[in-house]
ZABA-542174 format. One record per residue (C-alpha): residue number from 1; x, y, z; residue in one letter. Coordinates in pm, whole numbers, plus 50000, padded with zeros to 5 digits. Layout:
N
SITE domi     u     v     w torvo
SITE  NUM     X     Y     Z     a
...
This chain:
525
SITE domi     u     v     w torvo
SITE    1 50000 50000 50000     m
SITE    2 50137 50341 49906     e
SITE    3 50238 50544 50210     q
SITE    4 50104 50901 50233     t
SITE    5 50162 51181 50481     t
SITE    6 49917 51156 50771     m
SITE    7 49727 51456 50900     t
SITE    8 49691 51535 51272     p
SITE    9 49338 51406 51267     a
SITE   10 49458 51079 51120     e
SITE   11 49728 51057 51383     l
SITE   12 49469 51106 51657     l
SITE   13 49259 50838 51498     e
SITE   14 49561 50601 51498     v
SITE   15 49620 50677 51865     v
SITE   16 49256 50614 51948     r
SITE   17 49252 50296 51749     r
SITE   18 49591 50167 51870     r
SITE   19 49571 50295 52227     k
SITE   20 49641 49954 52374     l
SITE   21 49945 49910 52150     s
SITE   22 50069 50249 52277     l
SITE   23 49981 50218 52644     i
SITE   24 50074 49859 52722     i
SITE   25 50443 49873 52603     p
SITE   26 50482 50220 52755     a
SITE   27 50340 50106 53086     a
SITE   28 50551 49789 53091     l
SITE   29 50873 49973 53020     v
SITE   30 50785 50247 53268     f
SITE   31 50701 49992 53536     l
SITE   32 51028 49816 53459     l
SITE   33 51213 50147 53510     g
SITE   34 51029 50204 53836     v
SITE   35 51115 49853 53950     a
SITE   36 51478 49908 53864     v
SITE   37 51478 50240 54053     a
SITE   38 51321 50080 54358     l
SITE   39 51521 49758 54356     l
SITE   40 51860 49914 54276     w
SITE   41 52062 49895 54601     p
SITE   42 52144 50238 54743     p
SITE   43 52508 50346 54742     v
SITE   44 52628 50591 55005     y
SITE   45 52927 50819 54977     k
SITE   46 53134 50986 55248     s
SITE   47 53375 51263 55146     t
SITE   48 53653 51442 55332     a
SITE   49 53818 51767 55225     t
SITE   50 54189 51811 55297     i
SITE   51 54352 52152 55268     l
SITE   52 54712 52195 55153     i
SITE   53 54859 52458 55387     e
SITE   54 55187 52635 55323     e
SITE   55 55466 52621 55578     q
SITE   56 55430 52858 55870     e
SITE   57 55795 52967 55877     v
SITE   58 55877 53203 55586     p
SITE   59 56089 53043 55316     t
SITE   60 56336 53332 55347     d
SITE   61 56435 53193 55689     f
SITE   62 56391 52817 55643     v
SITE   63 56382 52640 55308     m
SITE   64 56226 52295 55312     t
SITE   65 56409 52006 55149     t
SITE   66 56082 51856 55018     v
SITE   67 56089 51990 54665     t
SITE   68 55814 51784 54498     s
SITE   69 55491 51956 54395     f
SITE   70 55175 51897 54595     a
SITE   71 55002 51723 54301     e
SITE   72 55294 51486 54258     q
SITE   73 55312 51409 54629     r
SITE   74 54936 51350 54646     i
SITE   75 54953 51100 54363     q
SITE   76 55252 50925 54518     q
SITE   77 55076 50892 54853     i
SITE   78 54760 50777 54676     n
SITE   79 54953 50499 54504     q
SITE   80 55094 50383 54837     r
SITE   81 54755 50383 55008     i
SITE   82 54589 50212 54711     m
SITE   83 54840 49929 54727     s
SITE   84 54708 49575 54749     f
SITE   85 54828 49508 55103     s
SITE   86 54689 49834 55247     r
SITE   87 54344 49795 55092     l
SITE   88 54324 49424 55178     l
SITE   89 54396 49510 55541     e
SITE   90 54112 49765 55544     v
SITE   91 53876 49519 55374     i
SITE   92 53948 49251 55631     q
SITE   93 53927 49493 55923     q
SITE   94 53579 49623 55834     y
SITE   95 53441 49317 55657     g
SITE   96 53381 49495 55328     l
SITE   97 53220 49333 55024     y
SITE   98 53096 49014 55193     p
SITE   99 52866 48946 54895     e
SITE  100 53169 48931 54661     l
SITE  101 53393 48697 54858     k
SITE  102 53240 48379 54715     e
SITE  103 53201 48507 54359     r
SITE  104 53522 48702 54300     r
SITE  105 53891 48669 54372     t
SITE  106 54078 48880 54627     t
SITE  107 54241 49084 54351     e
SITE  108 53901 49167 54203     e
SITE  109 53766 49272 54545     i
SITE  110 54065 49500 54603     v
SITE  111 54017 49644 54255     e
SITE  112 53650 49706 54341     k
SITE  113 53758 49906 54647     m
SITE  114 53996 50107 54428     r
SITE  115 53704 50191 54204     e
SITE  116 53492 50293 54504     d
SITE  117 53766 50526 54632     t
SITE  118 53799 50862 54459     a
SITE  119 54064 51133 54488     l
SITE  120 53974 51468 54338     q
SITE  121 54207 51774 54347     p
SITE  122 54065 52119 54409     v
SITE  123 54239 52390 54205     s
SITE  124 54228 52768 54221     a
SITE  125 54389 53063 54048     e
SITE  126 54690 53185 54246     v
SITE  127 54973 53427 54173     i
SITE  128 55300 53255 54093     d
SITE  129 55575 53412 54308     r
SITE  130 55841 53354 54045     r
SITE  131 55659 53490 53738     t
SITE  132 55396 53711 53903     g
SITE  133 55130 53565 53674     r
SITE  134 54810 53389 53775     p
SITE  135 54827 53013 53742     t
SITE  136 54620 52715 53844     a
SITE  137 54740 52547 54163     a
SITE  138 54606 52266 54377     t
SITE  139 54501 52414 54712     i
SITE  140 54304 52116 54845     a
SITE  141 54169 51776 54748     f
SITE  142 53876 51554 54838     t
SITE  143 53900 51190 54936     l
SITE  144 53579 50988 54921     s
SITE  145 53461 50631 54956     y
SITE  146 53130 50482 54852     q
SITE  147 52948 50167 54961     g
SITE  148 52611 50025 55063     r
SITE  149 52650 50059 55441     n
SITE  150 52661 50427 55548     p
SITE  151 52831 50352 55883     q
SITE  152 53106 50146 55719     k
SITE  153 53141 50404 55445     v
SITE  154 53213 50673 55704     q
SITE  155 53453 50449 55897     q
SITE  156 53647 50349 55585     v
SITE  157 53664 50713 55471     a
SITE  158 53805 50808 55813     n
SITE  159 54065 50530 55787     v
SITE  160 54167 50641 55437     l
SITE  161 54200 51002 55552     v
SITE  162 54411 50896 55852     s
SITE  163 54632 50687 55625     l
SITE  164 54667 50977 55384     f
SITE  165 54760 51233 55652     l
SITE  166 54995 50991 55830     g
SITE  167 55162 50886 55507     e
SITE  168 55217 51249 55408     n
SITE  169 55382 51333 55741     l
SITE  170 55585 51012 55734     k
SITE  171 55696 51072 55376     e
SITE  172 55801 51433 55439     r
SITE  173 55997 51341 55753     v
SITE  174 56153 51045 55572     k
SITE  175 56252 51264 55280     q
SITE  176 56421 51527 55497     v
SITE  177 56594 51252 55701     e
SITE  178 56723 51086 55385     e
SITE  179 56838 51425 55260     t
SITE  180 57025 51490 55585     s
SITE  181 57182 51142 55582     e
SITE  182 57291 51185 55222     f
SITE  183 57441 51527 55292     l
SITE  184 57621 51393 55600     e
SITE  185 57771 51101 55408     s
SITE  186 57879 51328 55123     e
SITE  187 58024 51576 55371     l
SITE  188 58230 51301 55538     v
SITE  189 58366 51195 55199     k
SITE  190 58451 51553 55103     l
SITE  191 58622 51616 55436     r
SITE  192 58834 51304 55391     e
SITE  193 58919 51419 55041     e
SITE  194 58999 51767 55174     l
SITE  195 59229 51618 55440     a
SITE  196 59416 51420 55173     v
SITE  197 59453 51731 54957     q
SITE  198 59569 51935 55255     e
SITE  199 59835 51676 55336     s
SITE  200 59948 51671 54972     r
SITE  201 59965 52047 54967     l
SITE  202 60161 52059 55294     a
SITE  203 60406 51794 55170     a
SITE  204 60451 51979 54842     y
SITE  205 60511 52308 55024     k
SITE  206 60764 52143 55253     e
SITE  207 60941 51985 54955     q
SITE  208 60949 52313 54758     h
SITE  209 60955 52557 55047     i
SITE  210 61202 52792 54876     n
SITE  211 61052 52761 54526     e
SITE  212 60697 52869 54598     l
SITE  213 60554 53144 54376     p
SITE  214 60496 53374 54672     e
SITE  215 60875 53368 54736     l
SITE  216 60965 53470 54378     l
SITE  217 61004 53838 54463     n
SITE  218 61200 53754 54777     a
SITE  219 61431 53521 54579     n
SITE  220 61484 53789 54313     s
SITE  221 61570 54043 54581     q
SITE  222 61808 53799 54749     i
SITE  223 61974 53726 54414     l
SITE  224 62024 54096 54350     n
SITE  225 62176 54140 54695     n
SITE  226 62409 53841 54641     i
SITE  227 62521 53974 54303     e
SITE  228 62591 54313 54458     r
SITE  229 62785 54141 54737     n
SITE  230 62984 53940 54483     i
SITE  231 63071 54259 54294     d
SITE  232 63177 54426 54617     a
SITE  233 63386 54122 54719     l
SITE  234 63546 54111 54375     a
SITE  235 63639 54475 54414     q
SITE  236 63786 54403 54758     q
SITE  237 63973 54104 54613     l
SITE  238 64134 54315 54343     r
SITE  239 64236 54575 54598     s
SITE  240 64384 54310 54829     l
SITE  241 64578 54153 54543     k
SITE  242 64724 54491 54458     e
SITE  243 64826 54534 54822     r
SITE  244 64975 54182 54815     e
SITE  245 65188 54269 54512     g
SITE  246 65296 54590 54674     y
SITE  247 65392 54413 54996     y
SITE  248 65580 54145 54803     q
SITE  249 65776 54408 54611     a
SITE  250 65864 54594 54930     q
SITE  251 65954 54275 55110     l
SITE  252 66183 54154 54836     s
SITE  253 66412 54453 54895     g
SITE  254 66449 54383 55266     l
SITE  255 66645 54127 55456     k
SITE  256 66485 53919 55727     p
SITE  257 66770 53989 55967     r
SITE  258 66930 54324 56044     a
SITE  259 67305 54365 55947     e
SITE  260 67571 54434 56228     k
SITE  261 67830 54721 56233     e
SITE  262 68123 54486 56166     e
SITE  263 67946 54341 55863     e
SITE  264 67879 54685 55732     l
SITE  265 68247 54779 55780     t
SITE  266 68356 54459 55610     t
SITE  267 68124 54527 55317     r
SITE  268 68247 54883 55292     k
SITE  269 68616 54770 55308     r
SITE  270 68539 54499 55045     l
SITE  271 68399 54756 54808     e
SITE  272 68694 54989 54859     e
SITE  273 68941 54705 54793     l
SITE  274 68754 54611 54478     k
SITE  275 68788 54968 54357     v
SITE  276 69159 54973 54445     q
SITE  277 69208 54637 54271     l
SITE  278 69059 54772 53954     v
SITE  279 69291 55068 53971     a
SITE  280 69594 54848 54043     m
SITE  281 69525 54607 53762     t
SITE  282 69529 54899 53529     q
SITE  283 69876 55004 53645     r
SITE  284 70034 54679 53760     f
SITE  285 70042 54319 53650     s
SITE  286 69886 54030 53834     e
SITE  287 70214 53929 53982     e
SITE  288 70261 54262 54150     h
SITE  289 70283 54216 54529     p
SITE  290 70022 54482 54598     d
SITE  291 69783 54323 54354     v
SITE  292 69825 53978 54514     k
SITE  293 69791 54125 54856     k
SITE  294 69475 54313 54764     t
SITE  295 69333 54003 54605     r
SITE  296 69412 53796 54912     a
SITE  297 69244 54054 55136     e
SITE  298 68935 54070 54906     i
SITE  299 68910 53689 54925     a
SITE  300 68919 53702 55303     q
SITE  301 68657 53974 55315     l
SITE  302 68429 53789 55071     e
SITE  303 68451 53482 55291     e
SITE  304 68343 53693 55584     k
SITE  305 68056 53845 55383     v
SITE  306 67944 53500 55264     t
SITE  307 67957 53370 55617     a
SITE  308 67749 53668 55729     a
SITE  309 67494 53600 55454     k
SITE  310 67476 53238 55560     d
SITE  311 67407 53346 55910     r
SITE  312 67144 53595 55787     a
SITE  313 66960 53331 55580     t
SITE  314 66985 53061 55840     g
SITE  315 66693 52926 56059     a
SITE  316 66521 53145 56318     g
SITE  317 66271 53425 56318     p
SITE  318 66358 53742 56126     p
SITE  319 66473 54022 56343     d
SITE  320 66452 54303 56089     n
SITE  321 66162 54526 56213     p
SITE  322 66079 54657 55869     a
SITE  323 66083 54308 55724     y
SITE  324 65867 54173 56007     v
SITE  325 65611 54455 55961     t
SITE  326 65586 54404 55587     l
SITE  327 65571 54024 55629     a
SITE  328 65281 54054 55875     s
SITE  329 65096 54297 55643     q
SITE  330 65149 54058 55352     l
SITE  331 65020 53762 55556     a
SITE  332 64716 53966 55660     s
SITE  333 64647 54062 55301     a
SITE  334 64675 53702 55187     r
SITE  335 64446 53588 55469     s
SITE  336 64190 53848 55366     e
SITE  337 64226 53735 55003     i
SITE  338 64151 53377 55101     q
SITE  339 63855 53487 55312     s
SITE  340 63719 53699 55026     i
SITE  341 63766 53412 54783     q
SITE  342 63576 53178 55014     r
SITE  343 63301 53436 55050     q
SITE  344 63284 53478 54673     i
SITE  345 63262 53101 54627     e
SITE  346 62990 53077 54890     r
SITE  347 62799 53372 54746     q
SITE  348 62834 53228 54395     t
SITE  349 62696 52894 54513     a
SITE  350 62408 53072 54685     e
SITE  351 62340 53273 54369     a
SITE  352 62332 52952 54164     a
SITE  353 62087 52799 54412     e
SITE  354 61866 53110 54400     i
SITE  355 61874 53104 54019     r
SITE  356 61772 52739 54028     r
SITE  357 61482 52826 54258     r
SITE  358 61373 53109 54032     i
SITE  359 61399 52885 53725     a
SITE  360 61193 52614 53899     a
SITE  361 60927 52859 54023     t
SITE  362 60703 52851 53708     p
SITE  363 60670 52473 53717     k
SITE  364 60626 52476 54093     v
SITE  365 60369 52754 54055     e
SITE  366 60174 52546 53803     e
SITE  367 60173 52232 54018     e
SITE  368 60116 52429 54338     y
SITE  369 59833 52624 54176     g
SITE  370 59665 52300 54067     a
SITE  371 59689 52164 54421     l
SITE  372 59558 52489 54569     v
SITE  373 59274 52503 54315     a
SITE  374 59170 52146 54398     n
SITE  375 59191 52222 54769     r
SITE  376 58988 52543 54731     n
SITE  377 58728 52368 54515     s
SITE  378 58690 52092 54771     t
SITE  379 58678 52348 55053     q
SITE  380 58402 52535 54869     t
SITE  381 58209 52211 54832     k
SITE  382 58258 52134 55200     v
SITE  383 58134 52480 55297     n
SITE  384 57837 52453 55064     d
SITE  385 57744 52105 55190     l
SITE  386 57785 52220 55550     t
SITE  387 57544 52506 55488     r
SITE  388 57299 52274 55315     k
SITE  389 57328 52022 55596     l
SITE  390 57246 52288 55853     m
SITE  391 56948 52398 55642     d
SITE  392 56841 52036 55612     s
SITE  393 56858 51985 55988     r
SITE  394 56650 52298 56047     v
SITE  395 56401 52176 55785     a
SITE  396 56397 51836 55959     h
SITE  397 56300 51999 56286     g
SITE  398 56038 52208 56110     m
SITE  399 55884 51899 55948     e
SITE  400 55883 51702 56275     k
SITE  401 55703 51989 56446     e
SITE  402 55464 52011 56148     q
SITE  403 55555 52370 56074     k
SITE  404 55616 52303 55706     g
SITE  405 55370 52244 55427     e
SITE  406 55107 52006 55559     r
SITE  407 54770 51849 55487     f
SITE  408 54494 51972 55718     t
SITE  409 54157 51801 55745     l
SITE  410 53902 52083 55720     i
SITE  411 53594 51872 55643     d
SITE  412 53599 51526 55804     p
SITE  413 53397 51238 55656     p
SITE  414 53033 51259 55762     r
SITE  415 52775 50985 55800     l
SITE  416 52579 50992 55471     p
SITE  417 52206 51040 55529     e
SITE  418 52086 50981 55174     k
SITE  419 52218 50759 54898     p
SITE  420 52475 50893 54658     f
SITE  421 52334 50677 54380     k
SITE  422 52127 50565 54204     p
SITE  423 51934 50875 54107     n
SITE  424 51598 50708 54125     r
SITE  425 51408 50999 53980     l
SITE  426 51639 51003 53678     a
SITE  427 51593 50627 53639     v
SITE  428 51213 50667 53651     v
SITE  429 51224 50952 53401     l
SITE  430 51445 50747 53172     i
SITE  431 51198 50460 53210     g
SITE  432 50914 50697 53122     l
SITE  433 51091 50825 52814     v
SITE  434 51185 50474 52706     l
SITE  435 50829 50356 52773     g
SITE  436 50681 50632 52557     i
SITE  437 50934 50549 52288     g
SITE  438 50851 50178 52312     a
SITE  439 50476 50250 52292     g
SITE  440 50513 50481 51997     v
SITE  441 50744 50238 51822     g
SITE  442 50517 49938 51880     f
SITE  443 50213 50140 51766     t
SITE  444 50392 50257 51450     a
SITE  445 50506 49901 51380     l
SITE  446 50151 49766 51401     r
SITE  447 50007 50055 51206     e
SITE  448 50248 50035 50918     f
SITE  449 50221 49660 50911     g
SITE  450 49840 49668 50878     d
SITE  451 49709 49672 50514     d
SITE  452 49349 49747 50611     a
SITE  453 49173 50048 50446     v
SITE  454 48996 50253 50707     r
SITE  455 48858 50553 50509     s
SITE  456 48657 50607 50191     a
SITE  457 48915 50851 50057     d
SITE  458 49197 50599 50102     l
SITE  459 48989 50325 49939     l
SITE  460 48907 50550 49644     e
SITE  461 49271 50651 49610     a
SITE  462 49386 50291 49618     e
SITE  463 49125 50141 49382     t
SITE  464 49060 50437 49152     k
SITE  465 48688 50370 49188     f
SITE  466 48435 50595 49354     p
SITE  467 48284 50485 49689     v
SITE  468 47907 50455 49655     l
SITE  469 47808 50415 50022     a
SITE  470 47949 50361 50374     g
SITE  471 47818 50136 50654     i
SITE  472 47860 50289 51009     p
SITE  473 47984 50090 51312     v
SITE  474 47702 49892 51470     i
SITE  475 47733 49905 51854     v
SITE  476 47578 49605 52033     t
SITE  477 47503 49551 52404     v
SITE  478 47818 49343 52438     d
SITE  479 48017 49629 52290     d
SITE  480 47870 49871 52543     m
SITE  481 47949 49633 52831     t
SITE  482 48303 49588 52702     r
SITE  483 48352 49966 52676     n
SITE  484 48224 50013 53032     r
SITE  485 48469 49757 53160     r
SITE  486 48751 49926 52976     r
SITE  487 48665 50261 53135     r
SITE  488 48673 50106 53481     w
SITE  489 49003 49942 53397     a
SITE  490 49142 50280 53299     w
SITE  491 49018 50430 53623     v
SITE  492 49186 50150 53820     g
SITE  493 49509 50192 53623     a
SITE  494 49500 50563 53692     a
SITE  495 49450 50500 54064     a
SITE  496 49739 50249 54071     v
SITE  497 49957 50492 53879     s
SITE  498 49872 50770 54124     a
SITE  499 49957 50546 54420     a
SITE  500 50278 50437 54248     l
SITE  501 50366 50803 54184     a
SITE  502 50317 50881 54552     v
SITE  503 50543 50590 54647     v
SITE  504 50807 50699 54398     v
SITE  505 50786 51059 54528     f
SITE  506 50822 50937 54885     h
SITE  507 51127 50719 54822     f
SITE  508 51304 50906 54548     m
SITE  509 51215 51273 54580     v
SITE  510 51112 51367 54933     m
SITE  511 50970 51202 55237     d
SITE  512 50595 51262 55255     l
SITE  513 50615 51384 55615     d
SITE  514 50877 51638 55516     v
SITE  515 50674 51736 55213     f
SITE  516 50358 51777 55426     w
SITE  517 50547 51988 55683     a
SITE  518 50684 52214 55411     r
SITE  519 50343 52241 55251     l
SITE  520 50179 52338 55583     v
SITE  521 50455 52591 55651     r
SITE  522 50413 52749 55307     s
SITE  523 50032 52762 55343     l
SITE  524 50066 52918 55688     a
SITE  525 50274 53193 55537     l
């Protein structure tokens, strides 16, 4: 049959004709929704609100060693509390999920408790101290637990909150303790390393005590003084050697012993005879008696002079005062020359040693500088770690006294007075909508599946023949009785529906006593 667009009147006729097809499925689905809303076990929820408070002591005075963000720490603590062993202990302590123990495994029951526990952060716009810009920050969070028994729900929520607060305090104290222990161990290692470097530096300084870079100027000054001393000693040496030559020249013209008067007379007589002999030999021959006599006398005198010389050069101290004076001055000059020479040798050796020190200073400076740099670097690390350790100990005391950032319970878990879910009214409304949809769908299915022609116009359009006459519906007594019964059935259904609506209102919307009290109060006003 060709489908045409139906008018509103035709639609009303379909509804009138198919009212049972519309009402029965709608009523069944609606009643099913009501049954589901009434039979669905209530679930209660208890929620606690925990505030994240900043540390009481200003960070300018005490800096905490707990550097993790609040969101990160919350998630870490949540993972610890949601561990299998922790949740299983709570389940066994409060006898949770008894209906699941025979149908599910322990892991599934623990997973069910994880699903029933919810952690929700609470964020707000705050001003970032570093950038000065508004940013979202977690200032609090809610911890909730849901279940069928309101008393147990509150107890379990209290236990979870206690675990959360205790774990946070324990974790913060543990973190600052571990930080302090780590800093102490590192400080001990650095101090041992510093002691080794100090000993190396002391040994190196002792080994190169005169070659250190800070002594370079002193060594240069000492070298200059030594060179000036050597020049002065060389000048003194030259002067002394000149005096030595002078004394030697003067001494060579003197005799160690003083000559006697007889020796002087003999020498004088010898010289006179030699002069006479020369004169005689010019006038007389060698055989002349005077010549022989003179020669004989000269020979005697020469023997005396030779004997006197032998006596003068013999052993014994000189007795010539002039000779003795010059000899002592010469000995003094030579002694001074030897002393000056020794001083020059000593000063030259010292100058060579100073030059060696100066030449070795650059290498010593490099090695010494490396040792000092390592020592200073280690000392800086020791000082820095010491400061950090002191800060860590102060932060440890602050955390133990709960003066740092902490979690504060501002809204403890309350005993739930009404179920958290299901939303029975929503379930009933969904059932109503689904029922209407089911009724309309079933009615449309029956209508479009029926090939009967129910109007003269439709018959004429389908057959292309004019309709000559129409026979009206003949109502019998049985039809009237049947219609009366149907009306009473509708009245009864309406009464049942009204009673059911009252029951649904009482259980899912508001208690009737409360509703009546509010109504009376509003009417009194």
